[in-house]
C-alpha positions as CSV (number, residue, x, y, z in Angstrom):
1,X,2.0,1.4,-8.1
2,X,5.1,3.2,-9.4
3,X,6.7,6.2,-7.9
4,X,5.8,8.4,-10.9
5,X,2.1,7.5,-10.5
6,X,2.3,8.3,-6.8
7,X,3.8,11.8,-7.4
8,X,1.0,12.7,-9.7
9,X,-1.7,12.2,-7.0
10,X,-3.0,15.0,-4.8
11,X,-2.7,14.9,-1.0
12,X,-6.3,13.9,-0.6
13,X,-5.9,11.1,-3.1
14,X,-2.8,10.0,-1.3
15,X,-4.6,9.8,2.0
16,X,-7.4,7.9,0.5
17,X,-5.0,5.5,-1.3
18,X,-3.0,4.9,1.8
19,X,-6.1,4.0,3.8
20,X,-7.3,1.5,1.2
21,X,-3.8,0.0,0.7
22,X,-3.4,-0.5,4.5
23,X,-6.8,-2.2,4.7
24,X,-5.9,-4.5,1.7
25,X,-2.6,-5.3,3.4
26,X,-4.2,-6.3,6.7
27,X,-6.8,-8.3,4.9
28,X,-4.2,-10.1,2.9
29,X,-2.0,-10.7,5.9
30,X,-5.0,-12.3,7.8
31,X,-5.8,-14.5,4.8
32,X,-2.2,-15.6,4.7
33,X,-2.3,-16.5,8.4
34,X,-5.4,-18.7,7.9
35,X,-4.3,-20.4,4.7
36,X,-1.1,-19.8,2.7
37,X,-1.5,-17.4,-0.3
38,X,-0.9,-18.7,-3.8
39,X,1.6,-15.9,-4.3
40,X,3.1,-14.7,-0.9
41,X,5.2,-12.0,-2.7
42,X,2.0,-10.0,-2.9
43,X,2.5,-9.2,0.8
44,X,5.9,-7.7,0.2
45,X,4.7,-5.7,-2.9
46,X,1.8,-4.3,-1.1
47,X,3.8,-3.4,2.1
48,X,6.3,-1.5,-0.1
49,X,3.6,0.3,-1.9
50,X,2.1,1.4,1.4
51,X,5.6,2.7,2.4
52,X,6.0,4.6,-0.9
53,X,2.6,6.3,-0.5
54,X,3.3,7.1,3.2
55,X,6.7,8.6,2.4
56,X,5.3,10.8,-0.4
57,X,2.6,12.0,1.9
58,X,5.1,12.8,4.6
59,X,7.3,14.6,2.1
60,X,4.5,16.9,1.1
61,X,3.6,17.9,4.6
């Protein structure tokens, strides 16, 4: 998710997106701990997206 897309979302959408992204990240991290992911760079991409959404949410409050 790009920064321009994040800026277009409302606060409610950002909160919802943050919750789903955090859940996806934790699920992916658990799956990687059990058996290696085919593409472990997904973890980094998802973690950075979570940070982008959280930062935008904090900037708006």
